C-alpha positions in Angstrom: 0.2 0.0 0.0 2.8 2.2 0.9 4.5 1.6 -2.3 1.7 2.6 -4.6 0.8 5.8 -2.5 4.3 6.5 -3.0 4.2 6.4 -6.4 1.7 9.4 -6.3 2.9 11.3 -3.7 5.5 14.6 -4.4 9.2 14.4 -3.0 8.5 16.8 -0.2 5.5 14.5 0.6 7.5 11.3 0.8 9.7 12.5 3.7 9.1 10.4 6.7 10.4 9.4 10.4 10.3 5.7 11.9 8.1 5.8 15.0 8.0 3.0 17.6 4.5 3.0 19.8 3.3 0.6 22.3 -0.6 -0.1 22.1 -2.8 -1.7 24.4 -4.7 -4.9 23.5 -7.8 -6.8 24.4 -7.0 -9.7 25.7 -8.4 -12.6 23.6 -7.7 -15.6 21.7 -8.6 -16.6 18.4 -8.3 -19.9 16.9 -7.0 -20.4 13.4 -8.2 -23.9 11.8 -5.9 -23.4 8.5 -2.9 -23.2 10.6 -4.3 -25.3 13.7 -3.2 -22.4 15.8 -4.7 -20.3 18.8 -3.4 -16.6 18.7 -3.3 -14.5 21.9 -0.1 -15.5 23.7 2.6 -13.3 23.9 5.5 -13.9 21.2 8.8 -12.2 21.3 9.6 -13.5 17.8 13.0 -14.9 18.8 11.0 -18.3 19.8 8.0 -20.0 20.6 4.9 -18.2 21.9 5.0 -18.1 25.9 2.1 -18.9 28.4 1.5 -15.2 28.9 -1.6 -13.3 27.7 -0.7 -10.5 25.1 -2.1 -7.2 26.3 0.4 -5.0 24.6 2.3 -4.8 21.6 4.7 -2.5 19.9 4.4 -1.3 16.5 6.8 0.2 13.8 4.9 2.7 12.0 6.3 5.6 9.1 4.4 8.4 9.4 4.9 11.9 7.0 6.6 14.6 8.3 5.2 17.1 5.7 1.9 15.3 5.3 -0.6 13.4 7.4 -0.1 10.0 6.7 0.6 6.8 8.8 1.8 3.2 7.8 2.2 0.1 10.0 5.2 -1.5 9.3 6.0 -5.7 9.1 
């Protein structure tokens, strides 16, 4: 999405910064049948999930400095 939007932006509006933000999550679980997996536990990305329920997440986001846009990054 960011690539598509960037193609129509002016050079000035493409200038952005990387923002890190912590967000609160609703505690809950979701079962993904295709993967046979339950989501909702903490996951640090380095190892398997823990037995603790997720309630916060760290989001990496690009945000425009001269234009009002935001895009979460994976």
